[in-house]
Every structure is written in structure tokens, then in C-alpha cells.
N, C-alpha and C positions, 0 to 999 in steps of 0.2 A: 504494500500500500504506500503510495506516494503522498506526502503531505505538501500542500501548497503553502510555502512559507511567505512568499511575497507575490501577491496576486498580480497577474499579467506578465510576470517575468519567467521566462523559460528556464528549465533546469540546466545546470552547467553542461551535462552530457549532451543535451539537445543542441545547445549552442556550439559545442565542439564539433558535432556531426554536421550541422546545417549551416553554421556560421551565423554572424549577427550583422545587423545594420547599425553601425556605431552611432549615427545621428539619432535614430529612433531610440536606441538604448539609453543614450545620454538624456534625451527628453523624458523618457520613462523614469529613469533614476532621479532626475530633478523633481518630478512630480511626487515620487515616493518620499524624498527628503522633505518636501513641503508638507505632505500628509503627516509624517512622523513629528515634524516640528510643531504642527498644530495640536497633535495629540499630547505632546510633551507640555505645551503651554496650558492646555485645558486641564491636564492632570495637576500641574503646579497650582493653578487657580483653585481647583477642587481641594487640594491639600490646605491651602490658605484658609478656605472657608471652614474646614473641619478643625484646623488647629492654627489659629491666628498668631501663635507664638513662634511658628517656624520662620526662619530667615533664609532667603534665597539670594 
């Protein structure tokens, strides 16, 4: 069973066999970085709500 760790990103083995479009991959990775950054900020804000004594 294969677990999808990063949605829309092909597994490394598939990339090795079929190759990749570097421009598309860079765009996809930048989108993923933006998504993860938003998740991080939202989590940080939620922590502040639950424990206002936390310092970031």
C-alpha cells in the first residue's frame, strides 16, 4: 500500500522512470510551501488562543 505523503507530487520512483518537468515541479513545490506556511501560521495562532503565555 502506497501512502500519498504530498498530494499531487509523484513518487520518486515514478519521477526517475518518467522524468519530470522542472518548471511544473518548481511551481508545485512553491504552492506546497505556501500551503504549509499557512498551516504553520494558523497553528501558531491557535496555540496563542489556547495559551496566551506562549512566546513566538
